[in-house]
C-alpha positions as CSV (number, residue, x, y, z in Angstrom):
1,M,-28.8,-2.2,20.7
2,V,-27.0,0.8,22.1
3,E,-24.5,0.7,19.3
4,H,-27.3,0.6,16.8
5,I,-28.9,3.7,18.3
6,I,-25.6,5.5,18.4
7,N,-25.1,4.8,14.7
8,I,-28.6,6.1,13.9
9,I,-27.8,9.3,15.8
10,I,-24.5,9.8,13.9
11,V,-26.3,9.4,10.5
12,I,-29.0,11.9,11.5
13,L,-26.4,14.4,12.8
14,D,-24.4,14.0,9.6
15,K,-27.4,14.9,7.5
16,L,-28.9,17.7,9.6
17,G,-25.7,19.4,10.7
18,Y,-26.3,22.3,13.1
19,L,-30.0,21.5,13.3
20,G,-29.2,17.9,14.3
21,T,-26.9,19.1,17.1
22,F,-29.6,21.4,18.3
23,L,-32.3,18.8,18.3
24,G,-30.1,16.1,19.8
25,M,-29.2,18.3,22.7
26,L,-32.8,19.5,23.1
27,F,-34.0,15.9,23.4
28,E,-31.3,15.0,25.9
29,S,-32.0,18.0,28.1
30,A,-35.8,17.3,27.9
31,C,-35.2,14.0,29.7
32,I,-34.9,11.8,26.6
33,P,-31.6,9.9,27.2
34,I,-29.7,10.7,24.0
35,P,-26.0,10.9,24.9
36,S,-24.5,14.3,24.5
37,E,-21.1,12.5,24.7
38,I,-21.9,11.3,21.1
39,I,-23.7,14.3,19.7
40,L,-21.2,17.0,20.6
41,P,-17.9,15.2,19.8
42,F,-19.3,14.2,16.4
43,G,-20.2,17.8,15.8
44,G,-16.6,18.7,16.6
45,Y,-15.4,16.0,14.2
46,L,-17.5,17.4,11.4
47,S,-15.9,20.8,12.2
48,F,-12.5,19.2,11.9
49,K,-13.5,17.9,8.5
50,G,-14.6,21.4,7.4
51,H,-18.3,20.5,7.0
52,L,-19.4,22.7,10.0
53,N,-18.0,25.6,11.9
54,L,-16.9,24.7,15.4
55,I,-18.2,27.9,17.1
56,L,-21.6,27.4,15.5
57,V,-21.7,23.8,16.6
58,I,-21.0,24.9,20.2
59,I,-23.8,27.5,19.9
60,S,-26.2,24.9,18.5
61,G,-25.5,22.5,21.3
62,T,-25.8,25.3,24.0
63,L,-29.1,26.5,22.5
64,G,-30.5,22.9,22.2
65,G,-29.5,22.1,25.8
66,T,-31.1,25.3,27.1
67,V,-34.4,24.9,25.2
68,G,-34.7,21.3,26.2
69,S,-34.0,22.2,29.8
70,I,-36.7,24.9,29.7
71,I,-39.2,22.3,28.3
72,A,-38.4,20.0,31.2
73,Y,-38.6,22.9,33.7
74,L,-42.1,23.9,32.4
75,I,-43.3,20.3,32.6
76,G,-42.3,20.2,36.2
77,S,-43.6,23.7,37.1
78,R,-47.0,23.4,35.3
79,G,-47.8,19.8,36.2
80,G,-45.8,19.2,39.3
81,R,-44.7,15.8,40.5
82,P,-48.0,14.0,39.7
83,L,-47.6,14.8,36.0
84,V,-44.0,13.8,36.0
85,E,-44.7,10.5,37.7
86,K,-47.7,9.9,35.3
87,Y,-45.5,10.1,32.2
88,A,-42.3,8.9,33.7
89,D,-42.3,5.7,31.7
90,K,-42.8,7.4,28.4
91,L,-40.0,9.8,29.2
92,H,-37.8,6.8,30.2
93,L,-37.6,8.2,33.7
94,S,-37.1,5.7,36.5
95,K,-38.2,6.5,40.1
96,E,-34.5,6.2,41.1
97,K,-33.5,8.9,38.6
98,I,-36.2,11.3,39.7
99,E,-35.4,10.8,43.4
100,K,-31.7,11.3,42.7
101,S,-32.3,14.5,40.9
102,D,-34.7,15.7,43.6
103,A,-32.1,14.9,46.3
104,M,-29.3,16.8,44.4
105,F,-31.6,19.9,43.9
106,N,-32.8,19.9,47.5
107,K,-29.3,19.5,49.0
108,Y,-27.4,22.0,46.9
109,G,-30.2,24.5,45.9
110,D,-30.6,26.3,42.6
111,K,-26.8,26.5,41.9
112,I,-26.8,22.7,41.2
113,I,-28.5,23.7,37.9
114,F,-25.1,25.1,36.7
115,F,-23.0,22.2,38.1
116,S,-25.5,19.5,36.9
117,R,-24.6,20.3,33.3
118,L,-21.2,18.7,34.0
119,L,-22.6,15.6,35.8
120,P,-23.6,12.3,34.3
121,I,-27.3,11.3,34.4
122,I,-28.2,14.3,36.7
123,R,-27.7,16.8,33.8
124,T,-30.5,15.1,31.9
125,F,-33.1,15.2,34.6
126,I,-32.3,18.0,37.0
127,S,-34.6,20.5,35.2
128,L,-37.7,18.6,36.4
129,P,-37.2,19.1,40.1
130,A,-36.2,22.8,39.4
131,G,-39.5,23.3,37.8
132,I,-41.4,21.4,40.5
133,A,-39.7,23.6,43.1
134,K,-40.6,26.7,40.9
135,M,-37.0,27.9,41.0
136,N,-36.6,31.5,39.8
137,F,-36.9,31.2,36.0
138,S,-34.3,33.9,35.1
139,K,-31.7,32.2,37.4
140,F,-32.6,28.8,35.9
141,V,-32.0,30.0,32.4
142,L,-28.8,31.8,33.2
143,Y,-27.3,28.8,35.0
144,T,-28.4,26.5,32.3
145,V,-27.0,28.6,29.5
146,V,-23.6,28.9,31.2
147,G,-23.4,25.3,32.2
148,S,-24.5,24.1,28.8
149,A,-22.0,26.3,27.0
150,I,-19.1,24.9,29.0
151,W,-20.2,21.3,28.4
152,S,-20.8,21.9,24.7
153,A,-17.5,23.7,24.2
154,F,-15.6,21.0,26.1
155,L,-17.0,18.0,24.1
156,C,-17.1,19.8,20.7
157,Y,-13.5,20.8,21.1
158,L,-12.6,17.3,22.2
159,G,-14.1,15.9,19.0
160,F,-12.4,18.6,17.0
161,I,-8.9,17.9,18.3
162,M,-9.4,14.1,18.1
163,G,-10.3,14.4,14.4
164,E,-10.6,11.0,12.6
165,N,-10.0,9.3,15.9
166,W,-13.0,10.9,17.6
167,E,-14.7,7.5,18.1
168,T,-11.8,6.1,20.1
169,I,-12.7,8.4,23.0
170,R,-16.1,6.7,23.6
171,S,-14.5,4.2,26.0
172,Y,-13.1,7.2,28.0
173,Y,-16.4,9.0,28.5
174,H,-17.1,7.2,31.7
175,Y,-13.8,8.3,33.1
176,A,-14.4,11.9,31.9
177,D,-17.8,11.8,33.8
178,I,-16.0,10.7,36.9
179,A,-13.4,13.4,36.6
180,M,-16.2,16.0,36.2
181,V,-17.9,14.7,39.3
182,I,-14.6,15.0,41.3
183,L,-14.0,18.5,40.1
184,V,-17.6,19.6,41.0
185,I,-17.4,18.0,44.4
186,A,-13.9,19.6,45.0
187,F,-15.4,23.0,44.0
188,I,-18.4,22.6,46.3
189,L,-16.1,21.6,49.2
190,Y,-13.8,24.6,48.5
191,K,-16.8,27.0,48.6
192,I,-18.0,25.4,51.9
193,I,-14.6,25.7,53.5
194,T,-14.1,29.3,52.2
195,R,-17.5,30.3,53.6
196,K,-16.8,28.8,57.0
197,K,-13.5,30.6,57.2
198,A,-15.2,33.9,56.3
199,V,-17.8,33.3,59.0
200,S,-15.1,32.5,61.6
201,T,-13.2,35.6,60.6
202,E,-16.3,37.8,61.1
203,L,-17.0,36.3,64.5
204,S,-13.4,36.9,65.6
205,E,-13.5,40.5,64.5
206,K,-16.7,41.1,66.4
207,K,-15.1,39.7,69.5
């Protein structure tokens, strides 16, 4: 079933080009679980074949991810949790996914919007709790654009350099997700440690 859906996505992207990349990323970021791990590398592959321009594919993916995230944000901010829970089934949102996204947002604050673009599952649903919490919209858009651009560039370029063998990396997506999670956690820990050291230094100087 999953393989069949992936094949349909590939056919659509092949026909629509940049628009297909934009729409695919829009739907994924608007809480419809279409895998960006297929959309973006395939766009990179089409660039390798000379059918598309790699930079324009990356821009299309970034714009699609941003617009889709804004849609999810607005759903959360306008309707709040009652609206999200009401239409959760239609959006393929499980209670566990909503709670996980809520927990990440509440724990790490608005900066998780940037990091979430590099995290599996969370990247698809994090915009809803950001909207519910009415996070500053300008910050939300900024973090979303930057995070989406990094994610789009990474996967598109991966598909480009893999060329004809782009499909062989499907089995490694899970490991790539794990690597991204480790990198994000490492960065967060680094920031926490650095901040604690700075506070300790300030206290020592005051003494």
